[in-house]
N, C-alpha and C positions, 0 to 999 in steps of 0.2 A: 504494500500500500504506500509506503513511504517513497519508493521509487517512482510510482505513478504520480504521486503528488509533486515530487521534485521535477519530474518531466513536464508536468503541466505548468509549473511556475517558470521553468526554463523556456517553454514555448511561448508563454505570455510575454516574457522579457524580449524574446526574439521578435514577436509581433510588434511590440512597442518600438523596438529599434528599427524595424522596417518602416513603421508609420512615421518615425522621425526622420526618415530619409537616409539611414545608414547604407552605404554602398554594399551591394551584394558580395563584392570581393571580400569585404570585411566579415560578412555574416556567413560565408560559405561553410567554413569549418563547423560553426554552430549548427547550421542546417543539417550537416552530415551527422553530427553527434545526436541531435534530436531524432533524426530518422532511424539511426541505429538503435537508440534506446527504445523507441516506439516498436521497432521490429522485435527486439528482445522481449519486451513486455507482452506483445501479441503472442509470441511463442509460449511464454509462461502461461498466459490465459488459456491458450489452446490446450496445452498439456493438462492444466487443472480441470478443464471441462471434460477431457477424455478420461482422466483419473476418476472424476466424479461418476461418469457414466459406467466405467468398469467397476467401481465400488458398488454401485447400485445393482449391477448385473451379478456380482458376487454375492451380495446380500440376499438376492432373490433365490439363490440356489440353496437347496436344503442340505447338501453334503458339506460338513465342516472341512476346513483344510486339513491335510495330513499332518502337518506340524509347522512350527514356526520356521521361517527362512530368514537368512541374513539379508539385511537391506544392502543394496549396492552403495559404494562410496559416492559422496555427493559431487566429486569432481572439483576442479579449481578454475572456475570462470573468472573473468576479470571484473572486479567490483561487485557490488551488491546485486545488481541485475544479472550479471554473468553467473553468479553463484545460484541465483534463482532459476535461471535457464538450466544449468547443469543439474541442479537438484530435482527440478520437475521432470527433466529428461530421464533421470535415473529412476524416479518414482514411477513414471509412466511405464518404463521398461519392466520394472518389477511387477506392476499391476497387470500388465499384459501377460507376463510369464505365469503369474499365479492363476489368471483366468484360463490360460491354455492348459495348465497342469490339471485343473479341476474340470 
C-alpha cells in the first residue's frame, strides 16, 4: 500500500511539473521511473488476484493437504516494490504447485 501511495504522490508531482512547463528532457527519467513502478505494482496486483483465486479454489476442495510444505524464498528484488514482485511471484508459484498436487 505504501508503494502505491508513494507512486501516486510521485505522479502528482510529475503532473505539477508538466503543468508548470518543465521540459520533457528534464522529466524523462521520472516518467520512466513512474512507468516502471506502475508496471511492478500491476504485476503484484495481478499475482495477488491469482493467489486469491487459487486460495478460494483450494478452500473449496474437501481433501486437506498432505502436509505442510516449505515456502519458497522471497527473492531479492530491488527496493520495496521489487521485493513485493519477487514475493508475490514466489507465493503464486507455491499456490499453483499446491493446487496441482491436490
